[in-house]
Backbone as JSON Lines, residues from 0, in Angstrom:
{"i":0,"aa":"M","n":[0.84,-1.17,0.0],"ca":[0.0,0.0,0.0],"c":[0.89,1.24,0.0]}
{"i":1,"aa":"Y","n":[0.52,2.2,-0.81],"ca":[1.28,3.44,-0.94],"c":[0.55,4.6,-0.26]}
{"i":2,"aa":"F","n":[1.35,5.57,0.15],"ca":[0.81,6.82,0.64],"c":[1.73,7.92,0.12]}
{"i":3,"aa":"A","n":[1.15,8.99,-0.37],"ca":[1.92,10.13,-0.83],"c":[1.23,11.41,-0.38]}
{"i":4,"aa":"A","n":[2.02,12.35,0.09],"ca":[1.47,13.63,0.53],"c":[2.47,14.74,0.22]}
{"i":5,"aa":"L","n":[1.93,15.93,0.1],"ca":[2.75,17.13,-0.06],"c":[2.71,17.92,1.23]}
{"i":6,"aa":"L","n":[3.87,18.35,1.7],"ca":[3.94,19.27,2.83],"c":[4.56,20.56,2.31]}
{"i":7,"aa":"A","n":[3.8,21.63,2.34],"ca":[4.28,22.92,1.87],"c":[4.49,23.85,3.05]}
{"i":8,"aa":"R","n":[5.68,24.43,3.14],"ca":[5.97,25.36,4.23],"c":[5.44,26.74,3.85]}
{"i":9,"aa":"T","n":[4.67,27.32,4.75],"ca":[4.1,28.64,4.53],"c":[4.49,29.55,5.7]}
{"i":10,"aa":"E","n":[4.07,30.79,5.63],"ca":[4.3,31.73,6.74],"c":[3.64,31.24,8.02]}
{"i":11,"aa":"D","n":[2.53,30.52,7.88],"ca":[1.75,30.07,9.03],"c":[2.12,28.66,9.49]}
{"i":12,"aa":"G","n":[3.14,28.07,8.91],"ca":[3.53,26.7,9.26],"c":[3.4,25.79,8.05]}
{"i":13,"aa":"W","n":[3.26,24.52,8.31],"ca":[3.17,23.53,7.24],"c":[1.72,23.27,6.87]}
{"i":14,"aa":"E","n":[1.47,23.12,5.56],"ca":[0.17,22.72,5.05],"c":[0.35,21.41,4.33]}
{"i":15,"aa":"A","n":[-0.54,20.47,4.59],"ca":[-0.45,19.16,3.96],"c":[-1.59,18.96,2.97]}
{"i":16,"aa":"S","n":[-1.28,18.22,1.93],"ca":[-2.33,17.82,1.0],"c":[-2.03,16.41,0.51]}
{"i":17,"aa":"D","n":[-3.09,15.64,0.43],"ca":[-2.99,14.29,-0.12],"c":[-2.72,14.47,-1.6]}
{"i":18,"aa":"T","n":[-1.91,13.65,-2.17],"ca":[-1.63,13.8,-3.59],"c":[-1.78,12.47,-4.3]}
{"i":19,"aa":"E","n":[-2.29,12.55,-5.49],"ca":[-2.48,11.38,-6.34],"c":[-1.35,11.39,-7.37]}
{"i":20,"aa":"L","n":[-0.62,10.31,-7.44],"ca":[0.54,10.25,-8.33],"c":[0.27,9.48,-9.61]}
{"i":21,"aa":"D","n":[-0.97,9.1,-9.85],"ca":[-1.29,8.3,-11.03],"c":[-0.94,9.0,-12.34]}
{"i":22,"aa":"D","n":[-1.08,10.33,-12.39],"ca":[-0.8,11.07,-13.61],"c":[0.64,11.57,-13.69]}
{"i":23,"aa":"V","n":[1.44,11.28,-12.68],"ca":[2.83,11.71,-12.65],"c":[3.68,10.64,-13.3]}
{"i":24,"aa":"E","n":[4.38,11.02,-14.38],"ca":[5.18,10.04,-15.12],"c":[6.68,10.24,-14.97]}
{"i":25,"aa":"T","n":[7.09,11.45,-14.59],"ca":[8.52,11.73,-14.48],"c":[8.8,12.53,-13.21]}
{"i":26,"aa":"L","n":[10.07,12.61,-12.87],"ca":[10.48,13.43,-11.73],"c":[10.13,14.9,-11.99]}
{"i":27,"aa":"S","n":[10.24,15.32,-13.21],"ca":[9.89,16.69,-13.58],"c":[8.4,16.97,-13.31]}
{"i":28,"aa":"D","n":[7.54,16.0,-13.65],"ca":[6.11,16.14,-13.36],"c":[5.87,16.25,-11.86]}
{"i":29,"aa":"L","n":[6.6,15.45,-11.09],"ca":[6.46,15.48,-9.63],"c":[6.91,16.83,-9.07]}
{"i":30,"aa":"A","n":[8.01,17.35,-9.6],"ca":[8.5,18.66,-9.15],"c":[7.49,19.76,-9.49]}
{"i":31,"aa":"D","n":[6.88,19.68,-10.68],"ca":[5.86,20.66,-11.07],"c":[4.65,20.59,-10.14]}
{"i":32,"aa":"L","n":[4.24,19.38,-9.78],"ca":[3.14,19.2,-8.85],"c":[3.46,19.84,-7.5]}
{"i":33,"aa":"A","n":[4.68,19.65,-7.05],"ca":[5.1,20.24,-5.77],"c":[5.11,21.77,-5.86]}
{"i":34,"aa":"R","n":[5.6,22.3,-6.96],"ca":[5.66,23.76,-7.11],"c":[4.26,24.38,-7.11]}
{"i":35,"aa":"E","n":[3.29,23.66,-7.66],"ca":[1.91,24.15,-7.67],"c":[1.34,24.26,-6.26]}
{"i":36,"aa":"A","n":[1.87,23.46,-5.33],"ca":[1.37,23.47,-3.95],"c":[1.84,24.69,-3.17]}
{"i":37,"aa":"S","n":[2.84,25.41,-3.71],"ca":[3.36,26.58,-3.01],"c":[3.59,27.73,-3.99]}
{"i":38,"aa":"P","n":[2.58,28.57,-4.18],"ca":[2.73,29.68,-5.11],"c":[3.81,30.68,-4.7]}
{"i":39,"aa":"E","n":[4.19,30.69,-3.44],"ca":[5.21,31.62,-2.95],"c":[6.63,31.07,-3.12]}
{"i":40,"aa":"E","n":[6.75,29.91,-3.79],"ca":[8.04,29.27,-4.01],"c":[8.74,28.88,-2.71]}
{"i":41,"aa":"D","n":[7.96,28.56,-1.7],"ca":[8.51,28.06,-0.45],"c":[8.89,26.59,-0.61]}
{"i":42,"aa":"T","n":[9.48,26.05,0.42],"ca":[9.87,24.65,0.42],"c":[8.64,23.74,0.4]}
{"i":43,"aa":"V","n":[8.69,22.75,-0.47],"ca":[7.65,21.73,-0.53],"c":[8.33,20.38,-0.44]}
{"i":44,"aa":"L","n":[7.8,19.51,0.42],"ca":[8.3,18.15,0.54],"c":[7.24,17.21,0.0]}
{"i":45,"aa":"V","n":[7.67,16.32,-0.88],"ca":[6.8,15.24,-1.33],"c":[7.25,14.02,-0.54]}
{"i":46,"aa":"L","n":[6.34,13.46,0.23],"ca":[6.63,12.29,1.06],"c":[5.9,11.09,0.46]}
{"i":47,"aa":"I","n":[6.66,10.04,0.18],"ca":[6.09,8.84,-0.43],"c":[6.54,7.64,0.4]}
{"i":48,"aa":"E","n":[5.62,6.72,0.64],"ca":[6.02,5.49,1.33],"c":[5.28,4.3,0.75]}
{"i":49,"aa":"Q","n":[5.97,3.19,0.74],"ca":[5.33,1.9,0.5],"c":[5.43,1.18,1.82]}
{"i":50,"aa":"E","n":[4.29,0.84,2.36],"ca":[4.19,0.29,3.71],"c":[5.27,-0.76,3.99]}
{"i":51,"aa":"D","n":[6.05,-0.51,5.03],"ca":[7.07,-1.42,5.55],"c":[8.19,-1.76,4.57]}
{"i":52,"aa":"A","n":[8.28,-1.08,3.42],"ca":[9.31,-1.43,2.45],"c":[10.33,-0.3,2.23]}
{"i":53,"aa":"W","n":[9.85,0.9,1.94],"ca":[10.75,2.02,1.67],"c":[9.97,3.32,1.78]}
{"i":54,"aa":"F","n":[10.73,4.4,1.89],"ca":[10.12,5.73,1.83],"c":[11.04,6.65,1.04]}
{"i":55,"aa":"G","n":[10.44,7.71,0.52],"ca":[11.22,8.69,-0.23],"c":[10.78,10.09,0.12]}
{"i":56,"aa":"V","n":[11.73,11.01,0.03],"ca":[11.47,12.43,0.25],"c":[12.0,13.17,-0.96]}
{"i":57,"aa":"V","n":[11.15,13.98,-1.56],"ca":[11.57,14.86,-2.64],"c":[11.37,16.27,-2.13]}
{"i":58,"aa":"R","n":[12.42,17.07,-2.2],"ca":[12.34,18.45,-1.72],"c":[12.47,19.39,-2.91]}
{"i":59,"aa":"V","n":[11.5,20.3,-3.0],"ca":[11.52,21.3,-4.06],"c":[11.52,22.67,-3.4]}
{"i":60,"aa":"D","n":[12.55,23.44,-3.69],"ca":[12.68,24.81,-3.19],"c":[12.61,25.75,-4.4]}
{"i":61,"aa":"G","n":[11.44,26.34,-4.62],"ca":[11.27,27.25,-5.75],"c":[11.56,26.57,-7.07]}
{"i":62,"aa":"E","n":[12.39,27.2,-7.88],"ca":[12.73,26.66,-9.19],"c":[14.0,25.81,-9.18]}
{"i":63,"aa":"D","n":[14.58,25.59,-8.0],"ca":[15.76,24.73,-7.91],"c":[15.41,23.31,-8.32]}
{"i":64,"aa":"D","n":[16.44,22.57,-8.75],"ca":[16.23,21.16,-9.06],"c":[15.78,20.42,-7.81]}
{"i":65,"aa":"P","n":[14.91,19.43,-7.98],"ca":[14.46,18.67,-6.81],"c":[15.62,17.89,-6.19]}
{"i":66,"aa":"R","n":[15.59,17.78,-4.88],"ca":[16.54,16.96,-4.13],"c":[15.79,15.72,-3.69]}
{"i":67,"aa":"I","n":[16.46,14.57,-3.71],"ca":[15.78,13.3,-3.49],"c":[16.54,12.46,-2.47]}
{"i":68,"aa":"Y","n":[15.77,11.78,-1.64],"ca":[16.31,10.77,-0.73],"c":[15.38,9.57,-0.78]}
{"i":69,"aa":"V","n":[15.95,8.37,-0.95],"ca":[15.18,7.13,-0.97],"c":[15.83,6.19,0.04]}
{"i":70,"aa":"S","n":[15.03,5.63,0.94],"ca":[15.55,4.82,2.05],"c":[16.11,3.47,1.62]}
{"i":71,"aa":"D","n":[15.58,2.86,0.57],"ca":[16.05,1.56,0.1],"c":[15.85,1.52,-1.42]}
{"i":72,"aa":"A","n":[16.93,1.73,-2.15],"ca":[16.84,1.84,-3.61],"c":[16.33,0.57,-4.26]}
{"i":73,"aa":"A","n":[16.8,-0.58,-3.81],"ca":[16.37,-1.85,-4.43],"c":[14.88,-2.09,-4.23]}
{"i":74,"aa":"A","n":[14.37,-1.81,-3.04],"ca":[12.93,-1.97,-2.79],"c":[12.14,-0.96,-3.61]}
{"i":75,"aa":"A","n":[12.61,0.26,-3.71],"ca":[11.91,1.3,-4.46],"c":[11.91,0.99,-5.96]}
{"i":76,"aa":"Q","n":[12.96,0.35,-6.44],"ca":[13.05,0.04,-7.86],"c":[11.93,-0.9,-8.3]}
{"i":77,"aa":"R","n":[11.42,-1.68,-7.4],"ca":[10.35,-2.63,-7.72],"c":[8.97,-1.97,-7.69]}
{"i":78,"aa":"S","n":[8.92,-0.66,-7.51],"ca":[7.65,0.04,-7.44],"c":[7.6,1.15,-8.48]}
{"i":79,"aa":"A","n":[6.43,1.38,-9.03],"ca":[6.28,2.42,-10.05],"c":[6.64,3.79,-9.48]}
{"i":80,"aa":"Y","n":[6.21,4.07,-8.25],"ca":[6.51,5.36,-7.66],"c":[8.0,5.48,-7.34]}
{"i":81,"aa":"G","n":[8.6,4.41,-6.92],"ca":[10.03,4.42,-6.64],"c":[10.84,4.67,-7.89]}
{"i":82,"aa":"E","n":[10.41,4.09,-9.0],"ca":[11.13,4.29,-10.25],"c":[11.15,5.75,-10.67]}
{"i":83,"aa":"L","n":[10.12,6.51,-10.28],"ca":[10.1,7.96,-10.56],"c":[11.3,8.66,-9.92]}
{"i":84,"aa":"L","n":[11.64,8.21,-8.73],"ca":[12.68,8.87,-7.94],"c":[14.08,8.39,-8.26]}
{"i":85,"aa":"L","n":[14.21,7.17,-8.73],"ca":[15.53,6.58,-8.95],"c":[16.08,6.94,-10.32]}
{"i":86,"aa":"T","n":[16.55,8.15,-10.42],"ca":[17.13,8.62,-11.68],"c":[18.52,8.02,-11.86]}
{"i":87,"aa":"D","n":[19.01,8.05,-13.1],"ca":[20.37,7.57,-13.37],"c":[21.38,8.33,-12.52]}
{"i":88,"aa":"E","n":[21.2,9.64,-12.42],"ca":[22.1,10.48,-11.63],"c":[22.11,10.05,-10.16]}
{"i":89,"aa":"L","n":[20.93,9.78,-9.61],"ca":[20.82,9.38,-8.22],"c":[21.53,8.05,-7.96]}
{"i":90,"aa":"L","n":[21.47,7.16,-8.96],"ca":[22.09,5.84,-8.82],"c":[23.54,5.82,-9.29]}
{"i":91,"aa":"G","n":[24.04,6.97,-9.75],"ca":[25.43,7.06,-10.17],"c":[25.7,6.37,-11.51]}
{"i":92,"aa":"R","n":[24.69,6.32,-12.37],"ca":[24.85,5.7,-13.68],"c":[24.87,6.78,-14.75]}
{"i":93,"aa":"E","n":[25.46,6.42,-15.88],"ca":[25.41,7.3,-17.04],"c":[23.97,7.3,-17.56]}
{"i":94,"aa":"P","n":[23.43,8.47,-17.9],"ca":[22.07,8.51,-18.43],"c":[21.94,7.61,-19.66]}
{"i":95,"aa":"G","n":[20.91,6.76,-19.64],"ca":[20.66,5.87,-20.76],"c":[21.66,4.76,-20.91]}
{"i":96,"aa":"A","n":[22.44,4.45,-19.88],"ca":[23.49,3.44,-19.97],"c":[22.95,2.08,-20.34]}
{"i":97,"aa":"D","n":[21.71,1.79,-19.99],"ca":[21.17,0.48,-20.33],"c":[20.36,0.49,-21.63]}
{"i":98,"aa":"D","n":[20.37,1.63,-22.33],"ca":[19.73,1.69,-23.64],"c":[20.67,1.13,-24.69]}
{"i":99,"aa":"V","n":[20.11,0.54,-25.73],"ca":[20.91,0.04,-26.83],"c":[20.91,1.12,-27.89]}
{"i":100,"aa":"D","n":[22.09,1.65,-28.21],"ca":[22.19,2.75,-29.15],"c":[22.17,2.3,-30.6]}
{"i":101,"aa":"D","n":[22.77,1.15,-30.86],"ca":[22.94,0.73,-32.23],"c":[22.11,-0.52,-32.48]}
{"i":102,"aa":"L","n":[20.92,-0.35,-33.02],"ca":[20.04,-1.48,-33.26],"c":[20.58,-2.39,-34.34]}
{"i":103,"aa":"D","n":[21.44,-1.86,-35.24],"ca":[22.02,-2.69,-36.3],"c":[22.91,-3.78,-35.74]}
{"i":104,"aa":"S","n":[23.47,-3.6,-34.57],"ca":[24.38,-4.6,-34.0],"c":[23.63,-5.74,-33.32]}
{"i":105,"aa":"L","n":[22.29,-5.66,-33.29],"ca":[21.51,-6.71,-32.64],"c":[21.17,-7.81,-33.63]}
{"i":106,"aa":"D","n":[21.26,-9.05,-33.17],"ca":[20.78,-10.18,-33.94],"c":[19.26,-10.22,-33.81]}
{"i":107,"aa":"L","n":[18.64,-11.07,-34.58],"ca":[17.18,-11.16,-34.53],"c":[16.67,-11.61,-33.17]}
{"i":108,"aa":"D","n":[17.49,-12.3,-32.39],"ca":[17.04,-12.74,-31.07],"c":[17.2,-11.66,-30.0]}
{"i":109,"aa":"G","n":[17.68,-10.46,-30.39],"ca":[17.8,-9.35,-29.46],"c":[19.15,-9.27,-28.78]}
{"i":110,"aa":"T","n":[20.04,-10.21,-29.08],"ca":[21.39,-10.14,-28.49],"c":[22.3,-9.41,-29.45]}
{"i":111,"aa":"E","n":[23.4,-8.9,-28.95],"ca":[24.37,-8.25,-29.81],"c":[25.18,-9.32,-30.53]}
{"i":112,"aa":"D","n":[25.79,-8.95,-31.68],"ca":[26.61,-9.89,-32.44],"c":[27.65,-10.52,-31.54]}
{"i":113,"aa":"G","n":[27.75,-11.85,-31.6],"ca":[28.76,-12.56,-30.83],"c":[28.39,-12.75,-29.37]}
{"i":114,"aa":"E","n":[27.21,-12.34,-28.96],"ca":[26.79,-12.43,-27.56],"c":[25.72,-13.51,-27.43]}
{"i":115,"aa":"S","n":[25.84,-14.34,-26.44],"ca":[24.83,-15.38,-26.25],"c":[23.69,-14.82,-25.4]}
{"i":116,"aa":"E","n":[22.54,-15.5,-25.45],"ca":[21.39,-15.06,-24.66],"c":[21.69,-15.14,-23.17]}
{"i":117,"aa":"S","n":[22.52,-16.11,-22.75],"ca":[22.84,-16.22,-21.32],"c":[23.7,-15.04,-20.86]}
{"i":118,"aa":"D","n":[24.53,-14.48,-21.78],"ca":[25.3,-13.28,-21.44],"c":[24.35,-12.13,-21.15]}
{"i":119,"aa":"E","n":[23.29,-12.03,-21.96],"ca":[22.31,-10.96,-21.79],"c":[21.59,-11.11,-20.44]}
{"i":120,"aa":"D","n":[21.22,-12.35,-20.09],"ca":[20.57,-12.6,-18.8],"c":[21.49,-12.2,-17.66]}
{"i":121,"aa":"D","n":[22.79,-12.52,-17.78],"ca":[23.76,-12.16,-16.75],"c":[23.85,-10.65,-16.6]}
{"i":122,"aa":"E","n":[23.83,-9.92,-17.74],"ca":[23.9,-8.46,-17.69],"c":[22.67,-7.87,-17.01]}
{"i":123,"aa":"E","n":[21.49,-8.42,-17.32],"ca":[20.27,-7.93,-16.69],"c":[20.3,-8.18,-15.2]}
{"i":124,"aa":"S","n":[20.79,-9.34,-14.81],"ca":[20.9,-9.67,-13.39],"c":[21.88,-8.74,-12.7]}
{"i":125,"aa":"A","n":[23.01,-8.45,-13.36],"ca":[24.01,-7.55,-12.78],"c":[23.44,-6.14,-12.65]}
{"i":126,"aa":"A","n":[22.64,-5.71,-13.64],"ca":[22.04,-4.37,-13.57],"c":[21.09,-4.27,-12.38]}
{"i":127,"aa":"A","n":[20.31,-5.33,-12.15],"ca":[19.4,-5.32,-11.01],"c":[20.17,-5.32,-9.7]}
{"i":128,"aa":"D","n":[21.29,-6.06,-9.67],"ca":[22.1,-6.11,-8.46],"c":[22.82,-4.79,-8.2]}
{"i":129,"aa":"A","n":[22.98,-3.96,-9.24],"ca":[23.7,-2.7,-9.09],"c":[22.94,-1.7,-8.24]}
{"i":130,"aa":"V","n":[21.64,-1.9,-8.06],"ca":[20.84,-1.01,-7.23],"c":[20.96,-1.5,-5.79]}
{"i":131,"aa":"P","n":[21.5,-0.67,-4.92],"ca":[21.79,-1.13,-3.55],"c":[20.55,-1.26,-2.67]}
{"i":132,"aa":"H","n":[20.62,-2.18,-1.74],"ca":[19.59,-2.31,-0.69],"c":[19.96,-1.36,0.44]}
{"i":133,"aa":"S","n":[20.11,-0.12,0.1],"ca":[20.5,0.89,1.07],"c":[19.98,2.25,0.6]}
{"i":134,"aa":"P","n":[20.11,3.25,1.45],"ca":[19.64,4.59,1.06],"c":[20.48,5.17,-0.09]}
{"i":135,"aa":"V","n":[19.82,5.96,-0.92],"ca":[20.5,6.7,-1.97],"c":[19.95,8.12,-1.98]}
{"i":136,"aa":"G","n":[20.75,9.01,-2.51],"ca":[20.29,10.39,-2.65],"c":[20.9,11.31,-1.6]}
{"i":137,"aa":"D","n":[20.27,12.43,-1.43],"ca":[20.74,13.5,-0.56],"c":[20.29,13.26,0.87]}
{"i":138,"aa":"S","n":[21.16,12.63,1.65],"ca":[20.8,12.3,3.03],"c":[20.79,13.52,3.94]}
{"i":139,"aa":"Q","n":[21.22,14.67,3.43],"ca":[21.18,15.92,4.2],"c":[20.0,16.79,3.77]}
{"i":140,"aa":"I","n":[19.06,16.19,3.09],"ca":[17.92,16.89,2.52],"c":[17.09,17.66,3.54]}
{"i":141,"aa":"L","n":[17.08,17.18,4.79],"ca":[16.26,17.8,5.83],"c":[17.08,18.43,6.95]}
{"i":142,"aa":"D","n":[18.38,18.51,6.78],"ca":[19.27,19.06,7.82],"c":[18.81,20.42,8.33]}
{"i":143,"aa":"D","n":[18.52,21.34,7.41],"ca":[18.15,22.7,7.82],"c":[16.74,22.77,8.41]}
{"i":144,"aa":"L","n":[16.01,21.66,8.33],"ca":[14.66,21.6,8.91],"c":[14.65,20.85,10.24]}
{"i":145,"aa":"G","n":[15.83,20.47,10.71],"ca":[15.93,19.85,12.03],"c":[16.06,18.34,12.06]}
{"i":146,"aa":"I","n":[16.24,17.71,10.9],"ca":[16.41,16.26,10.86],"c":[17.78,15.98,10.25]}
{"i":147,"aa":"S","n":[18.69,15.5,11.08],"ca":[20.06,15.27,10.61],"c":[20.13,14.05,9.7]}
{"i":148,"aa":"E","n":[21.25,13.95,9.02],"ca":[21.51,12.8,8.15],"c":[21.42,11.5,8.95]}
{"i":149,"aa":"K","n":[22.01,11.48,10.12],"ca":[22.0,10.28,10.96],"c":[20.58,9.91,11.36]}
{"i":150,"aa":"E","n":[19.77,10.91,11.73],"ca":[18.38,10.64,12.11],"c":[17.56,10.13,10.92]}
{"i":151,"aa":"L","n":[17.78,10.72,9.76],"ca":[17.05,10.31,8.56],"c":[17.38,8.87,8.21]}
{"i":152,"aa":"R","n":[18.65,8.53,8.23],"ca":[19.06,7.16,7.89],"c":[18.57,6.13,8.91]}
{"i":153,"aa":"A","n":[18.32,6.56,10.14],"ca":[17.89,5.63,11.19],"c":[16.39,5.36,11.17]}
{"i":154,"aa":"L","n":[15.63,6.09,10.37],"ca":[14.17,5.93,10.35],"c":[13.77,4.59,9.74]}
{"i":155,"aa":"D","n":[12.76,3.96,10.34],"ca":[12.17,2.74,9.8],"c":[11.13,3.12,8.77]}
{"i":156,"aa":"A","n":[11.02,2.33,7.71],"ca":[10.07,2.61,6.64],"c":[8.63,2.63,7.14]}
{"i":157,"aa":"D","n":[8.33,1.87,8.19],"ca":[6.94,1.78,8.63],"c":[6.42,3.02,9.34]}
{"i":158,"aa":"D","n":[7.3,3.86,9.89],"ca":[6.82,5.07,10.57],"c":[7.65,6.31,10.21]}
{"i":159,"aa":"A","n":[8.39,6.25,9.11],"ca":[9.29,7.34,8.74],"c":[8.56,8.66,8.49]}
{"i":160,"aa":"L","n":[7.48,8.61,7.72],"ca":[6.8,9.86,7.38],"c":[6.2,10.52,8.61]}
{"i":161,"aa":"S","n":[5.68,9.73,9.51],"ca":[5.15,10.29,10.76],"c":[6.27,10.91,11.58]}
{"i":162,"aa":"S","n":[7.41,10.26,11.63],"ca":[8.55,10.79,12.38],"c":[9.07,12.08,11.77]}
{"i":163,"aa":"I","n":[9.12,12.13,10.44],"ca":[9.56,13.35,9.76],"c":[8.58,14.49,10.06]}
{"i":164,"aa":"A","n":[7.29,14.21,9.9],"ca":[6.27,15.24,10.16],"c":[6.33,15.73,11.6]}
{"i":165,"aa":"E","n":[6.55,14.81,12.54],"ca":[6.63,15.19,13.95],"c":[7.83,16.12,14.18]}
{"i":166,"aa":"A","n":[8.96,15.79,13.6],"ca":[10.15,16.62,13.76],"c":[9.96,18.01,13.15]}
{"i":167,"aa":"L","n":[9.15,18.1,12.1],"ca":[8.89,19.38,11.44],"c":[7.78,20.17,12.14]}
{"i":168,"aa":"G","n":[7.1,19.53,13.09],"ca":[5.96,20.18,13.72],"c":[4.73,20.13,12.84]}
{"i":169,"aa":"A","n":[4.66,19.12,11.97],"ca":[3.57,19.02,11.02],"c":[2.8,17.71,11.13]}
{"i":170,"aa":"S","n":[2.92,17.03,12.25],"ca":[2.27,15.72,12.37],"c":[0.75,15.82,12.3]}
{"i":171,"aa":"E","n":[0.18,16.85,12.91],"ca":[-1.28,17.0,12.87],"c":[-1.79,17.23,11.45]}
{"i":172,"aa":"V","n":[-1.11,18.09,10.7],"ca":[-1.58,18.36,9.34],"c":[-1.37,17.15,8.43]}
{"i":173,"aa":"L","n":[-0.31,16.38,8.65],"ca":[-0.11,15.17,7.85],"c":[-1.19,14.14,8.17]}
{"i":174,"aa":"E","n":[-1.52,13.98,9.43],"ca":[-2.54,13.0,9.81],"c":[-3.92,13.34,9.24]}
{"i":175,"aa":"T","n":[-4.18,14.61,8.97],"ca":[-5.47,14.98,8.41],"c":[-5.63,14.48,6.97]}
{"i":176,"aa":"V","n":[-4.52,14.28,6.26],"ca":[-4.61,13.78,4.89],"c":[-4.34,12.3,4.78]}
{"i":177,"aa":"R","n":[-3.91,11.7,5.87],"ca":[-3.61,10.25,5.85],"c":[-4.87,9.51,5.85]}
């Protein structure tokens, strides 16, 4: 089960809104959705969790690029919402590294010339293994809001969003949209 919410910082404190991510296809779409939640270009946090598996925080400050933290990259990779957050840059890969650039070099079975199908299976397995079962992204994403890197990394996926909201003084507003 997934839960996603926006927390927008305003002059009066934090405002929360439940958000539907079904129409969000890219990180850019998610950042635009966050920016719409704060017309004053204040800080907006997108909080996403998959029950007991992983959580993610996307921070958008005005027109700056979004900052991302994901608690367990391998678990998030198995989820549509997690895939939104796991960019090549976040995972330390070259953009499009797993794309095939030269279709002419492919045999009819989809393998490259001189490559066996088992080699391809090994490469796919290695690519999946390359995503760590650990946090990725900006672990200092909430430092200036009172949650240190150490505290963020210590959060359990099952209550992370509540803990973050509590530390921000926004637990009541988050619970209203939960």
